[in-house]
N, C-alpha and C positions, 0 to 999 in steps of 0.2 A: 457835855459836848463830845461828840464822836470825832476821832481822828483816823485818817487812813495813812498807813505807812507802806510805801512801795520801795523795794530794792531796785535801784537803777543801775548800779555797778557792783559787780562781784567777780570772783575768780571763775565762777561757773554760771551757766545759764539754766533756766527752768524750761518749761514746755512751750514758751512763746517763741514761735519760729521767727527768725530774722534778728534776734537780739544778739548782743556781742558780750563775750566774757573777757575780762582782763584782770591782771593782778592789781586790784584796787577796790574801793568801797564808796558807795554813795547811796543815800536813802532820802526819799521825798516824804515829808510829813504834811498832810493837807487837812484842813478843817473848813467849815463853812466860813467863807470870807477871807481865807488866808492860806499861805503855804510857806514852809521853811525847808531849805535843802541842807541836809547834814552830810558834809563832805562832797567831793566832786569826782572821785575816782582818779584814774591815771590820765585820762584825757581822750581815749579812743571811743569809749562807750556811752558817755553821759548823754550827749545830744541825740545820738542815733537811737539809743534805747528809749529815751523819753518820747521821741517822736513815734517810735514803733508802738509804744504803749499808750499813746494819746494823752501824755502828760505835758501840759503847757508850762514850761519853766519860766515864761514871762510873768506868771502869777507869783513867783517866788519873791517874797519881800526881803528875806535875809538868808545868808548862807552861814551856817555854823561849821567851823573847822575843828575836828577832833584833835589834830596835832600837825606838826609841820613836816610830814613826809610826802614824797612825790606821788604816792599811790592814793593819797586822799586829797591832794590839792592840784594835781596836774590838769584837771578839767576847768580850772578857774578862768583861764584866758578864753577858752572856747565859749564858756557860759556868758562872760561879760560881752564878748564880741557879738554873740547871737541874740542875747536877751537884754542887753543894756546894763547900766550900772546897778550894783547891789551893795547893801550893807553887809560887811563881812565881820562876823563875830568870832574873835580868836583870842588866844592867850598872847600876852606881849612877847613871849619868847619864841614865837612860831617861826621866825625867820633865822633861827640859829643854824650854824653849819652842822650838817649831819652826814655821817658816813657809816657804811657797813664794811668792816675790815675782815677779809677772808683769812683762813689759816695760812694761805700762801703769802700773805702780806699785801695782796691787792686791795686797794681801797675804792669803794664805789660811793659816789655822792648820792645821797637819798633824800636830800632836803627839798624844799619847795623849788621848783624849776624856774621860778620867775622872781625878779627883784621886786621889793615892795613899791618902789617908785614906778616901775613899769605897770604893775597892776593898778595903782592909783590912776595912772594915765589912761587905763582902759575902763575906768569908772568904778573901781573898788573904793568903798568908803569903810575904812577899818574902824571897828570898835573893839579896843583891846581891854581885857580884864582877866585877872587870874582868880577872881572871886565867883562864888555861887551867885547866879543871877537869873531872873525871869526874862525870857526872850519871846514869849508868846502866851496865849491863854492856856494856863496849866502846863507850860513848857519851861524847863529850866536847864541851864548849863551848869554842870558841876563845878566848873572852874578847876583849879589845881586840886588834885585829890591827895589827901594825906596818906602816906604809905605806912600802915600799921601792922599788916599781916606779915609775920616773919618769914613765911614760906613763899611769898610773892617777891621774887628777887629780880625780875625783869630779864631782858634779853642781853646776854653777855657779849654779843657781837656788834653792838652799836656804840659809836664813838663820836665825840665832838671834833676830832682832828683826824687827818688822813694817815697819821702814823700809828693810830691805835693806842695812844697813851692816856687819853682822857675819856673815861666811860661816859656815855650819854644817859642820864636818868630819865630823859623825856618828861621833864616837869610840866610841859605844856599839855600833856594828855588830858583830855576831858571827854565827858559823855553827856548825852542829852537825856533828861528825865521828863517823862510825861506822867502827870498825875491824873489818875482815872478813878472811877468809883469802885474799881476792883483792886486797887493798889497801884504801885508804881510800875511803869514800863521804862526800862533802861535801853536806850539806843546807843550802841557802842561802835566806835571807829575801829581801833585796834586794842583798846583797853590795856595799854602798856603799864598803866598804874596798877593793874591787877584787878580781876573781876570781884574778888571779895572786898578789897579796899574800896572799890567804886560803889559796890552795894552798901557797904557800911556808911560811907560818906553820904550817899543819897538818902539813906534812912535818917541820918543825923540832921542833914541840912533841911529836909522837908518835914520832919516830924512824923512821917508815915512809915510804919514798920513793914507793911505787907508788900511783897514784891510779886506782881502779877506775871511779868515777863521780862526776860533779857533777850536782846536781839542785836545781831551784828558780829563784829570781829572780837573774839575773846582772847586772842593771842595764846591760847592753850596749845597750839601746834608748835610753839617754840619753847615750851616749858618742860621741866623734868617730871619724872613719874611722881615724886612726892607732892609737887604743886598740884598736879592733876588730881591725885587722890584727895588732897585736902580741899580742893575746890569742889569736887563731887560731894564730899561730906557736907560742906557749907551750903551748897545749893539745896541739898536734901533738908537741912536744918531750917533754911529760910522758907521752905515750902513753895518754891517757885513753880508756877503752873505751866509756863511755856518757856522753853529754851530754844531759841531760833539762831542757829550758828551760821556765820558767814565768814568769808575772807580768810583770816589768819587762824581760824579755829583748828584747821588741819584735819586730815582724814582719820588719823588714829584717835585723836581726841573726840572727834565727832562720832566715831563708832562706839567709843566708850560711853559717851553721853546718851547715845541712842539705846545702848544696853541698860544703862543705869536708870534712865527715865523713859520707859516705854510709853508712847502716846503723848509725851510731853516735849520730847526733843524733835525738831524738824530742821532740815537744812534750809536756809533762807537764801536762795539763789536769785539771779536777775529775774525780775517779774514777780517775785513773791510779794503778796499783799496781805495785810492784816488790818482789821478795824479794831481800835482800842478805845 
């Protein structure tokens, strides 16, 4: 079965005139007879970009959320208001308090901008699980990803409190796995759990060793040089055929991946589409 993945929200736009860039991420996965939305962006671009690209979000049967940050969940209200109630697939910890605390001490709330009760009132039907689970034909959510790679330490600036005392491990981070005849395709939101941790868990959970493609936010734009070096080495060892970076991959990391994987790395901006 063929699936089409289209980037609807990203920090930058591609060649489709009239689309909107924003700090956020959303991707639409379509197949014959169904569609699933992975994340909803920050809220400004989802509906406008879908309309511009002739993608009918009323066809979406479920929305999978990668984690509880505003730039991946902010479009939920608009989606529900415009397209009706949806099943929302999420980790049970997705509504936790979230902050980015600056060096100055200023705390910015970065969690889901809506209360669970409000979203339920708009037609959201939440299905919570922290486990690996099938969510469509050949589609799986990783659930909570085991953190085993010692060099993937996460983002040091994220906290569960506005005083910056309790580090946020973002345990709710999860990715979407698409099983294809050429191997696994991983669709990532921010990949706070770490790209290598996520790949290892996807291989273990599915029993499929081959990784055909990784696509989406890799969070490599926020990591140190050692983590980037180790990740490049791991990607080469896995033999990943396509690396499609979006959102939090960052310019410097994207340039490194482009250099290390010529012909295999491509930026996946708003409008980027791939058949898998």
